Jmol script that loads the backbone (N, CA, C; Angstrom):
load data "model"
ATOM      1  N   UNK A   1      13.537  15.755   2.159  1.00  0.00           N
ATOM      2  CA  UNK A   1      12.209  15.257   1.895  1.00  0.00           C
ATOM      3  C   UNK A   1      11.638  14.637   3.165  1.00  0.00           C
ATOM      4  N   UNK A   2      10.421  15.015   3.488  1.00  0.00           N
ATOM      5  CA  UNK A   2       9.713  14.425   4.613  1.00  0.00           C
ATOM      6  C   UNK A   2       8.857  13.273   4.094  1.00  0.00           C
ATOM      7  N   UNK A   3       8.677  12.269   4.928  1.00  0.00           N
ATOM      8  CA  UNK A   3       7.835  11.148   4.522  1.00  0.00           C
ATOM      9  C   UNK A   3       7.085  10.582   5.712  1.00  0.00           C
ATOM     10  N   UNK A   4       6.016   9.899   5.396  1.00  0.00           N
ATOM     11  CA  UNK A   4       5.207   9.169   6.367  1.00  0.00           C
ATOM     12  C   UNK A   4       5.472   7.692   6.122  1.00  0.00           C
ATOM     13  N   UNK A   5       5.569   6.895   7.194  1.00  0.00           N
ATOM     14  CA  UNK A   5       5.670   5.449   6.970  1.00  0.00           C
ATOM     15  C   UNK A   5       4.549   4.731   7.709  1.00  0.00           C
ATOM     16  N   UNK A   6       4.073   3.696   7.090  1.00  0.00           N
ATOM     17  CA  UNK A   6       3.047   2.822   7.652  1.00  0.00           C
ATOM     18  C   UNK A   6       3.648   1.426   7.661  1.00  0.00           C
ATOM     19  N   UNK A   7       3.823   0.880   8.832  1.00  0.00           N
ATOM     20  CA  UNK A   7       4.542  -0.385   8.971  1.00  0.00           C
ATOM     21  C   UNK A   7       3.598  -1.525   9.339  1.00  0.00           C
ATOM     22  N   UNK A   8       3.747  -2.624   8.629  1.00  0.00           N
ATOM     23  CA  UNK A   8       3.004  -3.858   8.878  1.00  0.00           C
ATOM     24  C   UNK A   8       1.489  -3.646   8.904  1.00  0.00           C
ATOM     25  N   UNK A   9       0.983  -2.982   7.859  1.00  0.00           N
ATOM     26  CA  UNK A   9      -0.459  -2.796   7.695  1.00  0.00           C
ATOM     27  C   UNK A   9      -1.044  -4.116   7.202  1.00  0.00           C
ATOM     28  N   UNK A  10      -1.916  -4.709   7.986  1.00  0.00           N
ATOM     29  CA  UNK A  10      -2.529  -5.980   7.611  1.00  0.00           C
ATOM     30  C   UNK A  10      -3.855  -5.706   6.914  1.00  0.00           C
ATOM     31  N   UNK A  11      -4.011  -6.329   5.737  1.00  0.00           N
ATOM     32  CA  UNK A  11      -5.178  -6.105   4.897  1.00  0.00           C
ATOM     33  C   UNK A  11      -5.689  -7.451   4.371  1.00  0.00           C
ATOM     34  N   UNK A  12      -6.994  -7.572   4.281  1.00  0.00           N
ATOM     35  CA  UNK A  12      -7.613  -8.754   3.702  1.00  0.00           C
ATOM     36  C   UNK A  12      -7.900  -8.492   2.225  1.00  0.00           C
ATOM     37  N   UNK A  13      -7.489  -9.418   1.363  1.00  0.00           N
ATOM     38  CA  UNK A  13      -7.757  -9.299  -0.073  1.00  0.00           C
ATOM     39  C   UNK A  13      -7.710 -10.672  -0.718  1.00  0.00           C
ATOM     40  N   UNK A  14      -8.172 -10.733  -1.938  1.00  0.00           N
ATOM     41  CA  UNK A  14      -8.105 -11.972  -2.723  1.00  0.00           C
ATOM     42  C   UNK A  14      -6.919 -11.844  -3.678  1.00  0.00           C
ATOM     43  N   UNK A  15      -5.971 -12.765  -3.536  1.00  0.00           N
ATOM     44  CA  UNK A  15      -4.707 -12.653  -4.259  1.00  0.00           C
ATOM     45  C   UNK A  15      -4.150 -14.035  -4.563  1.00  0.00           C
ATOM     46  N   UNK A  16      -3.734 -14.247  -5.803  1.00  0.00           N
ATOM     47  CA  UNK A  16      -3.093 -15.509  -6.162  1.00  0.00           C
ATOM     48  C   UNK A  16      -3.369 -15.882  -7.608  1.00  0.00           C
ATOM     49  N   UNK A  17      -2.484 -16.682  -8.174  1.00  0.00           N
ATOM     50  CA  UNK A  17      -2.627 -17.103  -9.566  1.00  0.00           C
ATOM     51  C   UNK A  17      -3.731 -18.150  -9.722  1.00  0.00           C
ATOM     52  N   UNK A  18      -3.741 -19.212  -8.922  1.00  0.00           N
ATOM     53  CA  UNK A  18      -4.820 -20.196  -9.101  1.00  0.00           C
ATOM     54  C   UNK A  18      -6.176 -19.606  -8.671  1.00  0.00           C
ATOM     55  N   UNK A  19      -7.224 -19.965  -9.399  1.00  0.00           N
ATOM     56  CA  UNK A  19      -8.558 -19.465  -9.070  1.00  0.00           C
ATOM     57  C   UNK A  19      -8.945 -19.774  -7.625  1.00  0.00           C
ATOM     58  N   UNK A  20      -8.625 -20.978  -7.141  1.00  0.00           N
ATOM     59  CA  UNK A  20      -9.006 -21.374  -5.791  1.00  0.00           C
ATOM     60  C   UNK A  20      -8.389 -20.461  -4.736  1.00  0.00           C
ATOM     61  N   UNK A  21      -7.198 -19.905  -5.039  1.00  0.00           N
ATOM     62  CA  UNK A  21      -6.521 -19.050  -4.056  1.00  0.00           C
ATOM     63  C   UNK A  21      -7.225 -17.698  -3.908  1.00  0.00           C
ATOM     64  N   UNK A  22      -7.917 -17.271  -4.956  1.00  0.00           N
ATOM     65  CA  UNK A  22      -8.634 -15.999  -4.916  1.00  0.00           C
ATOM     66  C   UNK A  22     -10.085 -16.145  -4.456  1.00  0.00           C
ATOM     67  N   UNK A  23     -10.505 -17.350  -4.122  1.00  0.00           N
ATOM     68  CA  UNK A  23     -11.892 -17.571  -3.719  1.00  0.00           C
ATOM     69  C   UNK A  23     -12.190 -16.991  -2.335  1.00  0.00           C
ATOM     70  N   UNK A  24     -11.199 -16.987  -1.453  1.00  0.00           N
ATOM     71  CA  UNK A  24     -11.393 -16.414  -0.122  1.00  0.00           C
ATOM     72  C   UNK A  24     -10.294 -15.394   0.147  1.00  0.00           C
ATOM     73  N   UNK A  25     -10.633 -14.421   0.961  1.00  0.00           N
ATOM     74  CA  UNK A  25      -9.654 -13.385   1.301  1.00  0.00           C
ATOM     75  C   UNK A  25      -8.549 -13.963   2.171  1.00  0.00           C
ATOM     76  N   UNK A  26      -7.362 -13.433   1.986  1.00  0.00           N
ATOM     77  CA  UNK A  26      -6.218 -13.806   2.807  1.00  0.00           C
ATOM     78  C   UNK A  26      -5.553 -12.532   3.310  1.00  0.00           C
ATOM     79  N   UNK A  27      -4.774 -12.653   4.348  1.00  0.00           N
ATOM     80  CA  UNK A  27      -4.094 -11.499   4.914  1.00  0.00           C
ATOM     81  C   UNK A  27      -2.781 -11.253   4.189  1.00  0.00           C
ATOM     82  N   UNK A  28      -2.577 -10.011   3.783  1.00  0.00           N
ATOM     83  CA  UNK A  28      -1.280  -9.572   3.270  1.00  0.00           C
ATOM     84  C   UNK A  28      -0.779  -8.473   4.194  1.00  0.00           C
ATOM     85  N   UNK A  29       0.519  -8.223   4.142  1.00  0.00           N
ATOM     86  CA  UNK A  29       1.130  -7.218   5.007  1.00  0.00           C
ATOM     87  C   UNK A  29       1.832  -6.188   4.138  1.00  0.00           C
ATOM     88  N   UNK A  30       1.516  -4.912   4.385  1.00  0.00           N
ATOM     89  CA  UNK A  30       2.084  -3.812   3.608  1.00  0.00           C
ATOM     90  C   UNK A  30       2.988  -2.950   4.482  1.00  0.00           C
ATOM     91  N   UNK A  31       4.132  -2.583   3.939  1.00  0.00           N
ATOM     92  CA  UNK A  31       4.991  -1.541   4.506  1.00  0.00           C
ATOM     93  C   UNK A  31       5.028  -0.439   3.461  1.00  0.00           C
ATOM     94  N   UNK A  32       4.661   0.773   3.867  1.00  0.00           N
ATOM     95  CA  UNK A  32       4.503   1.863   2.911  1.00  0.00           C
ATOM     96  C   UNK A  32       5.260   3.091   3.396  1.00  0.00           C
ATOM     97  N   UNK A  33       5.976   3.728   2.482  1.00  0.00           N
ATOM     98  CA  UNK A  33       6.592   5.026   2.752  1.00  0.00           C
ATOM     99  C   UNK A  33       6.061   6.003   1.717  1.00  0.00           C
ATOM    100  N   UNK A  34       5.548   7.133   2.204  1.00  0.00           N
ATOM    101  CA  UNK A  34       4.918   8.128   1.343  1.00  0.00           C
ATOM    102  C   UNK A  34       5.628   9.466   1.516  1.00  0.00           C
ATOM    103  N   UNK A  35       6.166   9.985   0.422  1.00  0.00           N
ATOM    104  CA  UNK A  35       6.817  11.298   0.473  1.00  0.00           C
ATOM    105  C   UNK A  35       5.747  12.375   0.611  1.00  0.00           C
ATOM    106  N   UNK A  36       6.056  13.385   1.398  1.00  0.00           N
ATOM    107  CA  UNK A  36       5.151  14.513   1.589  1.00  0.00           C
ATOM    108  C   UNK A  36       5.367  15.531   0.472  1.00  0.00           C
ATOM    109  N   UNK A  37       4.289  16.150  -0.019  1.00  0.00           N
ATOM    110  CA  UNK A  37       4.447  17.150  -1.069  1.00  0.00           C
ATOM    111  C   UNK A  37       5.137  18.422  -0.577  1.00  0.00           C
ATOM    112  N   UNK A  38       5.110  18.645   0.732  1.00  0.00           N
ATOM    113  CA  UNK A  38       5.753  19.814   1.348  1.00  0.00           C
ATOM    114  C   UNK A  38       5.896  19.535   2.842  1.00  0.00           C
ATOM    115  N   UNK A  39       6.493  20.439   3.581  1.00  0.00           N
ATOM    116  CA  UNK A  39       6.694  20.218   5.011  1.00  0.00           C
ATOM    117  C   UNK A  39       5.892  21.195   5.873  1.00  0.00           C
ATOM    118  N   UNK A  40       4.811  21.733   5.345  1.00  0.00           N
ATOM    119  CA  UNK A  40       4.008  22.703   6.092  1.00  0.00           C
ATOM    120  C   UNK A  40       3.514  22.173   7.433  1.00  0.00           C
ATOM    121  N   UNK A  41       3.145  20.903   7.483  1.00  0.00           N
ATOM    122  CA  UNK A  41       2.583  20.347   8.718  1.00  0.00           C
ATOM    123  C   UNK A  41       3.576  20.373   9.874  1.00  0.00           C
ATOM    124  N   UNK A  42       4.861  20.399   9.573  1.00  0.00           N
ATOM    125  CA  UNK A  42       5.874  20.467  10.633  1.00  0.00           C
ATOM    126  C   UNK A  42       5.785  21.786  11.409  1.00  0.00           C
ATOM    127  N   UNK A  43       5.371  22.841  10.740  1.00  0.00           N
ATOM    128  CA  UNK A  43       5.220  24.145  11.390  1.00  0.00           C
ATOM    129  C   UNK A  43       3.773  24.390  11.844  1.00  0.00           C
ATOM    130  N   UNK A  44       2.805  23.969  11.040  1.00  0.00           N
ATOM    131  CA  UNK A  44       1.413  24.315  11.329  1.00  0.00           C
ATOM    132  C   UNK A  44       0.741  23.388  12.341  1.00  0.00           C
ATOM    133  N   UNK A  45       1.212  22.142  12.427  1.00  0.00           N
ATOM    134  CA  UNK A  45       0.595  21.147  13.292  1.00  0.00           C
ATOM    135  C   UNK A  45      -0.873  20.918  12.913  1.00  0.00           C
ATOM    136  N   UNK A  46      -1.185  21.084  11.615  1.00  0.00           N
ATOM    137  CA  UNK A  46      -2.551  20.957  11.123  1.00  0.00           C
ATOM    138  C   UNK A  46      -2.683  19.765  10.184  1.00  0.00           C
ATOM    139  N   UNK A  47      -3.701  18.963  10.395  1.00  0.00           N
ATOM    140  CA  UNK A  47      -3.937  17.777   9.560  1.00  0.00           C
ATOM    141  C   UNK A  47      -4.156  18.143   8.095  1.00  0.00           C
ATOM    142  N   UNK A  48      -4.686  19.332   7.846  1.00  0.00           N
ATOM    143  CA  UNK A  48      -4.925  19.771   6.471  1.00  0.00           C
ATOM    144  C   UNK A  48      -3.629  19.948   5.678  1.00  0.00           C
ATOM    145  N   UNK A  49      -2.502  20.075   6.375  1.00  0.00           N
ATOM    146  CA  UNK A  49      -1.217  20.314   5.722  1.00  0.00           C
ATOM    147  C   UNK A  49      -0.386  19.053   5.551  1.00  0.00           C
ATOM    148  N   UNK A  50      -1.013  17.899   5.727  1.00  0.00           N
ATOM    149  CA  UNK A  50      -0.283  16.653   5.587  1.00  0.00           C
ATOM    150  C   UNK A  50      -1.137  15.637   4.837  1.00  0.00           C
ATOM    151  N   UNK A  51      -0.606  14.459   4.633  1.00  0.00           N
ATOM    152  CA  UNK A  51      -1.383  13.350   4.092  1.00  0.00           C
ATOM    153  C   UNK A  51      -1.903  12.573   5.295  1.00  0.00           C
ATOM    154  N   UNK A  52      -3.188  12.461   5.413  1.00  0.00           N
ATOM    155  CA  UNK A  52      -3.832  11.797   6.548  1.00  0.00           C
ATOM    156  C   UNK A  52      -3.645  10.288   6.411  1.00  0.00           C
ATOM    157  N   UNK A  53      -2.773   9.712   7.219  1.00  0.00           N
ATOM    158  CA  UNK A  53      -2.462   8.289   7.091  1.00  0.00           C
ATOM    159  C   UNK A  53      -3.658   7.412   7.436  1.00  0.00           C
ATOM    160  N   UNK A  54      -4.550   7.887   8.277  1.00  0.00           N
ATOM    161  CA  UNK A  54      -5.774   7.137   8.570  1.00  0.00           C
ATOM    162  C   UNK A  54      -6.634   6.984   7.329  1.00  0.00           C
ATOM    163  N   UNK A  55      -6.735   8.059   6.550  1.00  0.00           N
ATOM    164  CA  UNK A  55      -7.490   7.997   5.299  1.00  0.00           C
ATOM    165  C   UNK A  55      -6.795   7.097   4.283  1.00  0.00           C
ATOM    166  N   UNK A  56      -5.468   7.126   4.269  1.00  0.00           N
ATOM    167  CA  UNK A  56      -4.716   6.269   3.339  1.00  0.00           C
ATOM    168  C   UNK A  56      -5.005   4.799   3.643  1.00  0.00           C
ATOM    169  N   UNK A  57      -4.903   4.418   4.908  1.00  0.00           N
ATOM    170  CA  UNK A  57      -5.140   3.021   5.289  1.00  0.00           C
ATOM    171  C   UNK A  57      -6.578   2.614   4.989  1.00  0.00           C
ATOM    172  N   UNK A  58      -7.520   3.467   5.310  1.00  0.00           N
ATOM    173  CA  UNK A  58      -8.924   3.180   5.040  1.00  0.00           C
ATOM    174  C   UNK A  58      -9.179   2.984   3.550  1.00  0.00           C
ATOM    175  N   UNK A  59      -8.601   3.848   2.742  1.00  0.00           N
ATOM    176  CA  UNK A  59      -8.787   3.766   1.285  1.00  0.00           C
ATOM    177  C   UNK A  59      -8.152   2.494   0.707  1.00  0.00           C
ATOM    178  N   UNK A  60      -6.965   2.131   1.212  1.00  0.00           N
ATOM    179  CA  UNK A  60      -6.302   0.899   0.763  1.00  0.00           C
ATOM    180  C   UNK A  60      -7.169  -0.312   1.120  1.00  0.00           C
ATOM    181  N   UNK A  61      -7.652  -0.348   2.354  1.00  0.00           N
ATOM    182  CA  UNK A  61      -8.492  -1.491   2.769  1.00  0.00           C
ATOM    183  C   UNK A  61      -9.743  -1.591   1.909  1.00  0.00           C
ATOM    184  N   UNK A  62     -10.379  -0.462   1.634  1.00  0.00           N
ATOM    185  CA  UNK A  62     -11.582  -0.458   0.797  1.00  0.00           C
ATOM    186  C   UNK A  62     -11.296  -1.001  -0.598  1.00  0.00           C
ATOM    187  N   UNK A  63     -10.260  -0.478  -1.244  1.00  0.00           N
ATOM    188  CA  UNK A  63      -9.981  -0.887  -2.626  1.00  0.00           C
ATOM    189  C   UNK A  63      -9.533  -2.343  -2.709  1.00  0.00           C
ATOM    190  N   UNK A  64      -8.794  -2.828  -1.718  1.00  0.00           N
ATOM    191  CA  UNK A  64      -8.333  -4.215  -1.780  1.00  0.00           C
ATOM    192  C   UNK A  64      -9.435  -5.200  -1.440  1.00  0.00           C
ATOM    193  N   UNK A  65     -10.478  -4.750  -0.745  1.00  0.00           N
ATOM    194  CA  UNK A  65     -11.647  -5.609  -0.533  1.00  0.00           C
ATOM    195  C   UNK A  65     -12.466  -5.736  -1.813  1.00  0.00           C
ATOM    196  N   UNK A  66     -12.425  -4.717  -2.655  1.00  0.00           N
ATOM    197  CA  UNK A  66     -13.224  -4.693  -3.879  1.00  0.00           C
ATOM    198  C   UNK A  66     -12.532  -5.343  -5.072  1.00  0.00           C
ATOM    199  N   UNK A  67     -11.217  -5.481  -5.024  1.00  0.00           N
ATOM    200  CA  UNK A  67     -10.463  -5.998  -6.161  1.00  0.00           C
ATOM    201  C   UNK A  67      -9.829  -7.347  -5.856  1.00  0.00           C
ATOM    202  N   UNK A  68      -9.592  -8.101  -6.912  1.00  0.00           N
ATOM    203  CA  UNK A  68      -8.879  -9.367  -6.836  1.00  0.00           C
ATOM    204  C   UNK A  68      -7.679  -9.266  -7.778  1.00  0.00           C
ATOM    205  N   UNK A  69      -6.548  -9.783  -7.329  1.00  0.00           N
ATOM    206  CA  UNK A  69      -5.321  -9.718  -8.123  1.00  0.00           C
ATOM    207  C   UNK A  69      -4.707 -11.104  -8.237  1.00  0.00           C
ATOM    208  N   UNK A  70      -4.113 -11.374  -9.382  1.00  0.00           N
ATOM    209  CA  UNK A  70      -3.368 -12.615  -9.543  1.00  0.00           C
ATOM    210  C   UNK A  70      -1.950 -12.444  -8.984  1.00  0.00           C
ATOM    211  N   UNK A  71      -1.335 -11.319  -9.308  1.00  0.00           N
ATOM    212  CA  UNK A  71       0.078 -11.113  -8.944  1.00  0.00           C
ATOM    213  C   UNK A  71       0.251 -10.069  -7.843  1.00  0.00           C
ATOM    214  N   UNK A  72       1.186 -10.345  -6.961  1.00  0.00           N
ATOM    215  CA  UNK A  72       1.552  -9.391  -5.916  1.00  0.00           C
ATOM    216  C   UNK A  72       2.020  -8.080  -6.557  1.00  0.00           C
ATOM    217  N   UNK A  73       2.722  -8.181  -7.691  1.00  0.00           N
ATOM    218  CA  UNK A  73       3.220  -6.996  -8.386  1.00  0.00           C
ATOM    219  C   UNK A  73       2.070  -6.075  -8.824  1.00  0.00           C
ATOM    220  N   UNK A  74       0.992  -6.657  -9.334  1.00  0.00           N
ATOM    221  CA  UNK A  74      -0.160  -5.858  -9.780  1.00  0.00           C
ATOM    222  C   UNK A  74      -0.844  -5.185  -8.598  1.00  0.00           C
ATOM    223  N   UNK A  75      -0.949  -5.888  -7.485  1.00  0.00           N
ATOM    224  CA  UNK A  75      -1.526  -5.296  -6.284  1.00  0.00           C
ATOM    225  C   UNK A  75      -0.680  -4.120  -5.806  1.00  0.00           C
ATOM    226  N   UNK A  76       0.636  -4.297  -5.774  1.00  0.00           N
ATOM    227  CA  UNK A  76       1.542  -3.223  -5.336  1.00  0.00           C
ATOM    228  C   UNK A  76       1.411  -1.997  -6.231  1.00  0.00           C
ATOM    229  N   UNK A  77       1.345  -2.208  -7.539  1.00  0.00           N
ATOM    230  CA  UNK A  77       1.192  -1.095  -8.474  1.00  0.00           C
ATOM    231  C   UNK A  77      -0.133  -0.376  -8.257  1.00  0.00           C
ATOM    232  N   UNK A  78      -1.188  -1.127  -8.043  1.00  0.00           N
ATOM    233  CA  UNK A  78      -2.509  -0.543  -7.795  1.00  0.00           C
ATOM    234  C   UNK A  78      -2.477   0.378  -6.568  1.00  0.00           C
ATOM    235  N   UNK A  79      -1.878  -0.092  -5.493  1.00  0.00           N
ATOM    236  CA  UNK A  79      -1.811   0.708  -4.260  1.00  0.00           C
ATOM    237  C   UNK A  79      -0.929   1.937  -4.460  1.00  0.00           C
ATOM    238  N   UNK A  80       0.201   1.784  -5.130  1.00  0.00           N
ATOM    239  CA  UNK A  80       1.064   2.938  -5.408  1.00  0.00           C
ATOM    240  C   UNK A  80       0.317   4.015  -6.183  1.00  0.00           C
ATOM    241  N   UNK A  81      -0.359   3.614  -7.246  1.00  0.00           N
ATOM    242  CA  UNK A  81      -1.078   4.591  -8.078  1.00  0.00           C
ATOM    243  C   UNK A  81      -2.203   5.260  -7.308  1.00  0.00           C
ATOM    244  N   UNK A  82      -2.879   4.515  -6.456  1.00  0.00           N
ATOM    245  CA  UNK A  82      -3.928   5.084  -5.617  1.00  0.00           C
ATOM    246  C   UNK A  82      -3.361   6.200  -4.737  1.00  0.00           C
ATOM    247  N   UNK A  83      -2.238   5.942  -4.086  1.00  0.00           N
ATOM    248  CA  UNK A  83      -1.630   6.931  -3.181  1.00  0.00           C
ATOM    249  C   UNK A  83      -1.143   8.150  -3.960  1.00  0.00           C
ATOM    250  N   UNK A  84      -0.490   7.929  -5.089  1.00  0.00           N
ATOM    251  CA  UNK A  84       0.012   9.044  -5.891  1.00  0.00           C
ATOM    252  C   UNK A  84      -1.129   9.926  -6.394  1.00  0.00           C
ATOM    253  N   UNK A  85      -2.178   9.308  -6.902  1.00  0.00           N
ATOM    254  CA  UNK A  85      -3.260  10.061  -7.546  1.00  0.00           C
ATOM    255  C   UNK A  85      -4.256  10.649  -6.547  1.00  0.00           C
ATOM    256  N   UNK A  86      -4.668   9.870  -5.563  1.00  0.00           N
ATOM    257  CA  UNK A  86      -5.710  10.329  -4.660  1.00  0.00           C
ATOM    258  C   UNK A  86      -5.196  11.196  -3.509  1.00  0.00           C
ATOM    259  N   UNK A  87      -3.934  11.035  -3.150  1.00  0.00           N
ATOM    260  CA  UNK A  87      -3.411  11.773  -1.998  1.00  0.00           C
ATOM    261  C   UNK A  87      -2.325  12.786  -2.367  1.00  0.00           C
ATOM    262  N   UNK A  88      -1.999  12.874  -3.643  1.00  0.00           N
ATOM    263  CA  UNK A  88      -1.058  13.889  -4.112  1.00  0.00           C
ATOM    264  C   UNK A  88       0.375  13.698  -3.647  1.00  0.00           C
ATOM    265  N   UNK A  89       0.739  12.471  -3.338  1.00  0.00           N
ATOM    266  CA  UNK A  89       2.119  12.204  -2.920  1.00  0.00           C
ATOM    267  C   UNK A  89       3.044  12.284  -4.139  1.00  0.00           C
ATOM    268  N   UNK A  90       4.231  12.877  -3.987  1.00  0.00           N
ATOM    269  CA  UNK A  90       5.167  12.928  -5.108  1.00  0.00           C
ATOM    270  C   UNK A  90       5.917  11.603  -5.340  1.00  0.00           C
ATOM    271  N   UNK A  91       5.947  10.752  -4.309  1.00  0.00           N
ATOM    272  CA  UNK A  91       6.711   9.505  -4.378  1.00  0.00           C
ATOM    273  C   UNK A  91       6.140   8.541  -3.354  1.00  0.00           C
ATOM    274  N   UNK A  92       6.146   7.257  -3.689  1.00  0.00           N
ATOM    275  CA  UNK A  92       5.702   6.234  -2.745  1.00  0.00           C
ATOM    276  C   UNK A  92       6.517   4.965  -2.939  1.00  0.00           C
ATOM    277  N   UNK A  93       6.794   4.297  -1.852  1.00  0.00           N
ATOM    278  CA  UNK A  93       7.464   2.998  -1.888  1.00  0.00           C
ATOM    279  C   UNK A  93       6.592   2.041  -1.090  1.00  0.00           C
ATOM    280  N   UNK A  94       6.373   0.866  -1.669  1.00  0.00           N
ATOM    281  CA  UNK A  94       5.529  -0.114  -0.995  1.00  0.00           C
ATOM    282  C   UNK A  94       6.166  -1.495  -1.059  1.00  0.00           C
ATOM    283  N   UNK A  95       6.048  -2.197   0.053  1.00  0.00           N
ATOM    284  CA  UNK A  95       6.472  -3.592   0.136  1.00  0.00           C
ATOM    285  C   UNK A  95       5.216  -4.391   0.455  1.00  0.00           C
ATOM    286  N   UNK A  96       4.921  -5.378  -0.369  1.00  0.00           N
ATOM    287  CA  UNK A  96       3.768  -6.241  -0.162  1.00  0.00           C
ATOM    288  C   UNK A  96       4.288  -7.631   0.179  1.00  0.00           C
ATOM    289  N   UNK A  97       3.861  -8.156   1.313  1.00  0.00           N
ATOM    290  CA  UNK A  97       4.277  -9.497   1.736  1.00  0.00           C
ATOM    291  C   UNK A  97       3.060 -10.399   1.871  1.00  0.00           C
ATOM    292  N   UNK A  98       3.225 -11.589   1.364  1.00  0.00           N
ATOM    293  CA  UNK A  98       2.212 -12.633   1.469  1.00  0.00           C
ATOM    294  C   UNK A  98       2.768 -13.663   2.451  1.00  0.00           C
ATOM    295  N   UNK A  99       2.346 -13.598   3.715  1.00  0.00           N
ATOM    296  CA  UNK A  99       2.937 -14.486   4.720  1.00  0.00           C
ATOM    297  C   UNK A  99       2.430 -15.930   4.636  1.00  0.00           C
ATOM    298  N   UNK A 100       3.325 -16.845   4.987  1.00  0.00           N
ATOM    299  CA  UNK A 100       2.974 -18.250   5.145  1.00  0.00           C
ATOM    300  C   UNK A 100       2.404 -18.944   3.925  1.00  0.00           C
ATOM    301  N   UNK A 101       2.744 -18.486   2.743  1.00  0.00           N
ATOM    302  CA  UNK A 101       2.155 -19.067   1.535  1.00  0.00           C
ATOM    303  C   UNK A 101       2.895 -20.323   1.060  1.00  0.00           C
ATOM    304  N   UNK A 102       4.194 -20.402   1.345  1.00  0.00           N
ATOM    305  CA  UNK A 102       4.979 -21.585   0.974  1.00  0.00           C
ATOM    306  C   UNK A 102       5.586 -22.212   2.224  1.00  0.00           C
ATOM    307  N   UNK A 103       5.626 -23.526   2.293  1.00  0.00           N
ATOM    308  CA  UNK A 103       6.214 -24.194   3.456  1.00  0.00           C
ATOM    309  C   UNK A 103       7.680 -23.781   3.650  1.00  0.00           C
ATOM    310  N   UNK A 104       8.043 -23.536   4.892  1.00  0.00           N
ATOM    311  CA  UNK A 104       9.417 -23.198   5.221  1.00  0.00           C
ATOM    312  C   UNK A 104       9.811 -21.780   4.856  1.00  0.00           C
ATOM    313  N   UNK A 105       8.831 -20.940   4.537  1.00  0.00           N
ATOM    314  CA  UNK A 105       9.095 -19.560   4.114  1.00  0.00           C
ATOM    315  C   UNK A 105       8.182 -18.638   4.910  1.00  0.00           C
ATOM    316  N   UNK A 106       8.768 -17.673   5.613  1.00  0.00           N
ATOM    317  CA  UNK A 106       7.955 -16.759   6.423  1.00  0.00           C
ATOM    318  C   UNK A 106       7.011 -15.935   5.552  1.00  0.00           C
ATOM    319  N   UNK A 107       7.521 -15.379   4.475  1.00  0.00           N
ATOM    320  CA  UNK A 107       6.701 -14.553   3.582  1.00  0.00           C
ATOM    321  C   UNK A 107       7.407 -14.409   2.243  1.00  0.00           C
ATOM    322  N   UNK A 108       6.616 -14.031   1.240  1.00  0.00           N
ATOM    323  CA  UNK A 108       7.188 -13.671  -0.054  1.00  0.00           C
ATOM    324  C   UNK A 108       6.492 -12.404  -0.508  1.00  0.00           C
ATOM    325  N   UNK A 109       7.088 -11.713  -1.460  1.00  0.00           N
ATOM    326  CA  UNK A 109       6.441 -10.496  -1.927  1.00  0.00           C
ATOM    327  C   UNK A 109       7.319  -9.668  -2.832  1.00  0.00           C
ATOM    328  N   UNK A 110       6.929  -8.405  -2.965  1.00  0.00           N
ATOM    329  CA  UNK A 110       7.662  -7.473  -3.807  1.00  0.00           C
ATOM    330  C   UNK A 110       7.798  -6.134  -3.108  1.00  0.00           C
ATOM    331  N   UNK A 111       8.738  -5.362  -3.586  1.00  0.00           N
ATOM    332  CA  UNK A 111       8.925  -3.986  -3.146  1.00  0.00           C
ATOM    333  C   UNK A 111       9.069  -3.130  -4.393  1.00  0.00           C
ATOM    334  N   UNK A 112       8.232  -2.093  -4.507  1.00  0.00           N
ATOM    335  CA  UNK A 112       8.325  -1.193  -5.655  1.00  0.00           C
ATOM    336  C   UNK A 112       8.254   0.247  -5.181  1.00  0.00           C
ATOM    337  N   UNK A 113       8.769   1.152  -5.979  1.00  0.00           N
ATOM    338  CA  UNK A 113       8.602   2.580  -5.702  1.00  0.00           C
ATOM    339  C   UNK A 113       8.246   3.293  -6.995  1.00  0.00           C
ATOM    340  N   UNK A 114       7.413   4.302  -6.852  1.00  0.00           N
ATOM    341  CA  UNK A 114       6.931   5.052  -7.992  1.00  0.00           C
ATOM    342  C   UNK A 114       6.920   6.544  -7.678  1.00  0.00           C
ATOM    343  N   UNK A 115       7.110   7.342  -8.726  1.00  0.00           N
ATOM    344  CA  UNK A 115       7.020   8.797  -8.612  1.00  0.00           C
ATOM    345  C   UNK A 115       5.795   9.286  -9.369  1.00  0.00           C
ATOM    346  N   UNK A 116       5.255  10.396  -8.916  1.00  0.00           N
ATOM    347  CA  UNK A 116       4.148  11.004  -9.633  1.00  0.00           C
ATOM    348  C   UNK A 116       4.653  11.485 -10.978  1.00  0.00           C
ATOM    349  N   UNK A 117       3.832  11.340 -12.001  1.00  0.00           N
ATOM    350  CA  UNK A 117       4.233  11.824 -13.321  1.00  0.00           C
ATOM    351  C   UNK A 117       4.188  13.340 -13.347  1.00  0.00           C
ATOM    352  N   UNK A 118       5.133  13.914 -14.067  1.00  0.00           N
ATOM    353  CA  UNK A 118       5.254  15.375 -14.102  1.00  0.00           C
ATOM    354  C   UNK A 118       4.191  16.017 -14.941  1.00  0.00           C
TER     355      UNK A 118
END
end "model"
wireframe off; spacefill off
backbone 0.3
color backbone group
């Protein structure tokens, strides 16, 4: 299986359980691995035969600017489903980190993986 990875994608979004935490955007960090539906791009060298990671990042930034989430888990699920449905990926794994949210802790977050439904 071939995959694309996007490491330490910084995105602004409104995230948190208390209302005050969602009032202003904060930076979250995403690590994403996306399985390719096929390996044609390895031979063709054509963007049409792959998942355009620039479009993926742009789409994630757009949707996270428009939505507010209470839980990191819900945000991760939203991004996974977006990638599976809009980009035709058979599998995706995402790690969402919320940096500097608790004293003495570099970051907290979740890691989930999902497969496209058959």
